[in-house]
C-alpha positions as CSV (number, residue, x, y, z in Angstrom):
1,V,-19.5,-26.6,4.5
2,F,-16.4,-28.5,5.6
3,S,-15.3,-29.2,2.0
4,A,-15.8,-25.5,1.1
5,L,-13.6,-24.4,4.0
6,S,-10.9,-27.0,3.4
7,E,-10.1,-26.1,-0.2
8,C,-6.3,-25.9,-0.8
9,V,-6.4,-22.2,-1.7
10,K,-7.9,-21.4,1.7
11,C,-5.6,-23.7,3.6
12,K,-2.4,-22.2,2.2
13,K,-2.8,-19.3,4.5
14,C,-2.6,-21.6,7.6
15,V,0.5,-23.6,6.5
16,G,3.3,-23.2,9.0
17,G,0.9,-22.0,11.7
18,Y,0.8,-18.4,10.6
19,T,-2.8,-17.9,11.3
20,Q,-2.6,-14.6,13.3
21,N,-3.3,-11.5,11.3
22,S,-0.3,-9.1,11.1
23,N,-2.5,-6.2,12.2
24,E,-3.4,-8.1,15.4
25,S,0.3,-8.8,16.0
26,F,1.1,-5.1,15.6
27,N,-1.8,-4.0,17.8
28,Q,-0.6,-6.5,20.4
29,L,2.8,-4.8,20.5
30,I,1.2,-1.4,21.0
31,W,-0.9,-2.6,23.9
32,K,2.0,-4.5,25.5
33,I,3.8,-1.1,25.7
34,A,0.8,0.9,26.8
35,P,-1.7,-1.5,28.3
36,K,-5.4,-0.7,28.0
37,T,-5.9,-1.5,31.7
38,M,-3.8,1.5,32.6
39,H,-4.8,5.1,31.7
40,S,-2.6,6.3,28.9
41,G,-2.9,9.7,27.3
42,A,-2.6,10.3,23.6
43,K,1.1,11.1,23.8
44,I,1.9,7.8,25.5
45,V,-0.2,5.8,23.0
46,N,1.5,7.7,20.2
47,I,5.0,6.9,21.5
48,A,3.9,3.3,22.0
49,A,2.8,3.2,18.4
50,F,6.1,4.6,17.2
51,L,8.1,2.0,19.3
52,A,5.8,-0.8,18.2
53,T,6.4,0.2,14.6
54,C,10.2,0.1,15.0
55,T,10.0,-3.2,16.8
56,F,7.6,-4.7,14.2
57,N,9.6,-3.6,11.2
58,N,13.2,-4.0,12.5
59,G,13.1,-6.1,15.6
60,V,14.2,-5.3,19.1
61,T,17.6,-3.9,18.0
62,S,15.8,-0.8,16.9
63,L,14.9,-0.1,20.5
64,L,18.6,-0.3,21.4
65,E,19.4,2.2,18.7
66,I,16.7,4.6,20.1
67,M,18.1,4.2,23.6
68,N,21.6,4.9,22.3
69,V,20.5,8.1,20.6
70,L,18.7,9.2,23.8
71,V,21.9,8.3,25.8
72,I,20.1,5.7,28.0
73,S,22.5,3.1,29.4
74,V,21.3,-0.5,29.8
75,G,22.0,-2.1,33.1
C-alpha cells in the first residue's frame, strides 16, 4: 500500500506543500466572509461568493476597487 501511494506521479501534487484543494480554499473564503455559525440569508451568501471570487482571482486589491466604486473610504 505504501509503495502504491508513494509513486512519483502521485507525490508531484504535494511538492511545495500545495496539498489543499483549490475548491476548499475558495469555500474557506466564502465562509470567512459569511460564517456558517451566524445566520446569513441567500443575499448575504451570494454577496460573500462574489467578494470571495474577486479575492480568489485578483487578490485583496479587488476589494479596494469595489470600495472605491461604492465610495467607501478606508480609515
